[in-house]
C-alpha positions in Angstrom: -8.9 -19.7 -0.6 -6.2 -17.1 -0.9 -5.4 -14.8 2.0 -3.1 -11.8 1.4 -1.7 -10.4 4.6 0.2 -7.2 5.3 2.5 -8.3 8.1 4.0 -4.9 9.0 1.4 -2.4 7.6 1.5 0.0 4.7 2.6 -2.5 2.0 0.9 -3.1 -1.3 0.8 -6.4 -3.2 0.1 -6.6 -6.9 -2.0 -9.6 -7.7 -2.7 -11.3 -11.1 -4.8 -14.3 -11.9 -5.0 -16.5 -15.0 -7.3 -19.4 -15.9 -5.2 -22.5 -15.4 -6.7 -24.2 -18.4 -6.4 -21.3 -20.8 -3.9 -18.6 -19.8 -5.4 -16.2 -22.4 -8.2 -15.7 -19.9 -7.0 -13.4 -17.2 -8.1 -11.0 -14.5 -9.8 -7.9 -15.9 -9.9 -4.5 -14.2 -12.3 -3.1 -16.8 -14.9 -5.9 -16.5 -14.7 -6.1 -12.7 -15.1 -2.3 -12.2 -17.8 -2.1 -14.9 -19.9 -4.9 -13.4 -19.5 -3.6 -9.8 -20.2 0.0 -11.0 -17.6 1.4 -8.6 -13.9 1.9 -8.3 -13.4 0.5 -4.8 -14.0 -3.3 -4.6 -14.3 -5.1 -1.2 -16.2 -7.9 0.5 -18.7 -9.6 -1.7 -17.3 -8.2 -4.9 -16.1 -10.4 -7.8 -13.0 -10.0 -9.8 -14.0 -11.0 -13.4 -11.9 -12.3 -16.3 -11.5 -10.7 -19.7 -14.2 -13.2 -20.7 -16.7 -11.9 -18.1 -16.4 -15.0 -15.9 -15.9 -14.9 -12.1 -12.3 -15.6 -11.2 -12.0 -14.5 -7.5 -14.6 -13.4 -5.0 -13.6 -11.2 -2.1 -15.1 -13.0 0.9 -13.4 -11.0 3.7 -11.6 -7.6 3.7 -10.2 -5.9 6.8 -8.9 -2.9 4.9 -11.5 -2.0 2.3 -9.2 0.0 0.1 -7.5 -1.5 -2.9 -6.7 -0.2 -6.4 -7.7 -1.8 -9.7 -6.8 1.1 -12.1 -3.0 1.4 -12.1 -0.6 -0.8 -14.0 2.2 -2.8 -12.3 5.3 -0.6 -11.8 8.1 -1.0 -14.3 11.4 0.3 -15.4 9.5 3.0 -17.2 7.5 3.9 -14.1 10.7 4.5 -12.1 12.2 6.4 -15.0 9.2 8.6 -15.7 7.6 9.1 -12.2 10.7 8.9 -10.0 13.4 10.1 -12.3 15.6 7.1 -11.8 18.5 7.0 -14.3 19.1 3.2 -13.8 15.7 1.9 -12.7 15.0 -1.6 -11.4 12.4 -3.8 -13.1 9.6 -3.4 -10.5 6.4 -5.5 -10.3 6.2 -5.8 -14.1 9.6 -7.4 -14.2 8.8 -9.7 -11.3 5.6 -10.8 -13.1 7.6 -11.3 -16.3 10.1 -13.6 -14.6 7.4 -15.5 -12.7 5.1 -16.0 -15.6 7.7 -16.8 -18.3 7.6 -20.6 -17.5 3.9 -20.5 -18.4 4.6 -19.0 -21.8 3.5 -15.5 -20.9 5.5 -12.4 -21.8 5.3 -8.7 -21.1 2.3 -8.0 -23.2 0.3 -10.8 -21.4 0.4 -8.9 -18.0 -2.8 -6.9 -17.4 -3.6 -4.3 -14.8 -3.1 -6.0 -11.4 -5.5 -5.9 -8.5 -3.3 -3.8 -6.2 -4.1 -5.2 -2.8 -4.0 -2.5 0.0 -3.1 0.3 -2.5 -4.8 3.6 -1.7 -5.5 5.7 -4.8 -7.7 8.8 -4.4 -9.6 10.3 -7.3 -10.3 14.0 -6.9 -12.6 16.4 -8.7 -14.4 16.2 -12.0 -11.2 16.0 -13.9 -10.4 12.7 -12.2 -7.0 13.6 -10.9 -5.4 10.7 -9.1 -3.1 10.7 -6.1 -1.4 7.6 -4.6 -1.6 7.9 -0.9 -0.1 5.7 1.9 -1.9 2.4 2.3 -4.5 2.2 5.0 -3.5 -1.3 6.0 -2.1 -2.0 9.5 0.1 -4.8 10.6 -1.7 -8.2 10.3 -4.6 -7.0 8.3 -5.8 -9.2 5.4 -8.1 -9.8 2.5 -9.5 -13.2 1.6 -10.4 -14.4 -1.9 -12.3 -17.5 -3.0 -11.2 -18.9 -6.3 -14.2 -19.4 -8.7 -12.1 -21.5 -11.2 -8.7 -23.2 -11.2 -6.2 -20.4 -11.3 -2.5 -19.5 -11.7 -2.0 -16.6 -9.4 1.0 -14.3 -9.4 1.8 -11.8 -6.6 4.6 -9.4 -5.8 5.3 -7.0 -3.0 5.2 -3.6 -4.7 8.4 -1.6 -4.8 7.0 1.8 -6.0 7.7 4.4 -3.3 4.4 6.2 -3.6 2.5 3.0 -3.2 4.1 2.1 0.2 4.8 5.5 1.8 8.4 5.0 0.7 8.8 2.0 3.1 9.5 -1.4 1.5 8.2 -4.4 3.4 7.2 -8.0 2.8 3.8 -9.3 2.0 2.5 -12.6 3.2 -0.1 -15.0 1.8 -1.8 -18.2 2.8 -3.4 -20.8 0.5 -6.1 -23.0 1.9 -8.5 -25.6 0.5 -12.0 -24.5 -0.1 -14.8 -26.4 1.4 -16.9 -28.4 -1.1 -20.1 -26.8 -1.6 
């Protein structure tokens, strides 16, 4: 089990998962959203791999609002969206550093499951707006691993994602009962 906790409220965590036995199999936004037939995944939904195999199942969700459409923030995100002249590396850079020992590089980082991120889609044109997270202090989401995984997480540092408040994210890893 993996539990992701927002200890102070209004914080997003980008989450990636890779098959421990073959890192070329990774979490897939497209497959997961396609098979669920909706944009907002919550309790009972499965996060599938790029090979259409279940990776994580959401078994409990106290917030019910997460994003699986937007890419991890990067230097380019901060330059293009925020106008930063000397941007920091963001979630993309955090993932690159954390996953390098596994032989993964920048092009191996897919769209993350953005835990607690609140993205609204408006109108027929599909305009998107990033709104403050709905998570309150202590709220959590719990995942059950459906295969042996390498999981990478980061506390998002993109201002729009966190209502321009930057806080920690917590997690707990527990053994799953044999079943």
